[in-house]
N, C-alpha and C positions, 0 to 999 in steps of 0.2 A: 081321736080315740083317747079317752082317759082310762088309765089302767089303775085299778085299786087292788092292793095286796091284802086288804083286810075288810071283813064284812061291814064294819061300821062305815068305812069310806064308801063302800058300795051303796049303802042305804042313803047316805047324804046325796050322792049323785043321782041315784035311781028315783028319789022323790021328785026330782025336777026333770029328769030325762029318762024316758022309758026304754031306750035302746040299751039293753043289758045282756051280757053274755058271761057265762061262768066257764072259765077255762077248764076247770076240773071235770065238769060234766061233759064238755066237748071232748076232752082227752080220753074219757072213758069209751068214746065211740071207736077209738083205736082198737079196743078189745072186743068189738062186736063179733058175733059168731062168724066163722069162716073168713075173717079178715086176713089179708096177706101178712099182716104184722104177726099174727099168731105163729106162723111158721118160722119167722125170724126169732121170736122169743123161744120157741121150742128147740130150735137149732142151738141156741146159746145155753139154755138151761135144762134141756132134756124133755122128753115127752111126758114126764110126770107132772109138768106144769099145765098140761092140757086135760080136759075132761075125758072121760072114757071114750066118747065117740070122736074125740080129737077136733071138735068144732068150736070149742070155747076154751078160754083160759080158766084154769082152776086157781082163782085168786088166792085162796088160802094156802095152797102149796107154793105158789110163786112168792107170796108174802113171807113164808117161812125162810125162803132162800135169801131174798133181797134185804129183809130187815135184820138178818143175822150177819150179813157180809156187805160191808160198804162197797167193795169192788164189784160185787154182783149188782148192787143197786145202781152203780155208775153205768154198768153195761146195759141194764134195763133202760135207764134214762137215755142212753145213746141210741137205743132202738126206738123208743116210744116218742120222745120229745120232738124230733123232726116231723113225724107224722102228725102229732097233735098240733104243732105249729101250723102246718098246712091246713088242717081243719079249722083252726081258730082264724087264720087269715081268710078263709072262705066265708066264715060266719061274719066277720067284720065287713067284708065286701058286700055280702048280702044285706046286712043291716044298713050299710051306707047307701045302697041303691034303693032301698025300700022306704027311706025316710022322706017326709015332706017338709021337715023342719030345716031351716038353714041358719047357722051351720049345724050339721048333724053332730050330735054328741053320742058316743057309744061308750058304755062303761064295761070294761073287761075286768072281772075279778079273777086274779091269778096269784095264788100264794107263792108259786115258784117262778114268778115272772122274770126275775133277774137271774136266778140259777139256770133257768132254761134258755136264757138269752132271747126272750120273746119281747123284750122292751122295745125292740126296733119296730114292732107293730103299732106302737103308741106314739102319740104326740106329747103326752104328759104322763108322768107316773107319780102317784101318791102312795106313800108307805106309812103305815102306822104299826108300831110294834106293841107287844104285850109282854108283861113279865112272865118268865118261864112258868111259875106256879099257876098263874091264871090260864095260860095257854094249855097247860097240862090238864087242868080241871075241865076246861071246855071240851077237850078231846074225850075225856072220860064221860062227861055228861051228855054231850050232843051226839057223839058217835057210839055210845055205849061200849067204850073200849075198857079193857082191863088196864089197871094202872101200869103194869109192866109193858104192855103193848104201846100205851100212850107215851111212856117215857122213851121207848125206842124210836117211835115216830117223831116225837117232839125233839129229841136229842139230835136227830138228823138235820132238822131245820134250824136249830138254835145257833145263833151267830154271836 
């Protein structure tokens, strides 16, 4: 399993090996309606982070809390990341068993790979960094974020 922490890395590997998985998309499955993780999150952050019918996370409300408080973000990560890792592990296993190529190469794109300690799922890790200003501009353009929100998000991942 090759793990890429940056989209360009992924594109290089994907061009030659079609077994690709996006950790961010898989991790969002943790927030699926009626997921058991929802109750863990609501227990930690209060029922205001759930939708009115209590079946889904109100991501906007949860975001207000965790992007304003680094301790709250750490608590959310402690809840979500282990569940996401299990889902990613399952996806890697499925891709490994469904391939006809030998050896199978799986590309896992994961921006938080090292922070979440998911690198043990990988045989090799490639990391490419971008200057802060470029990373900030990409968040604004590709995710339609306001500059202030992009700065909060990018500031959290800046090393």
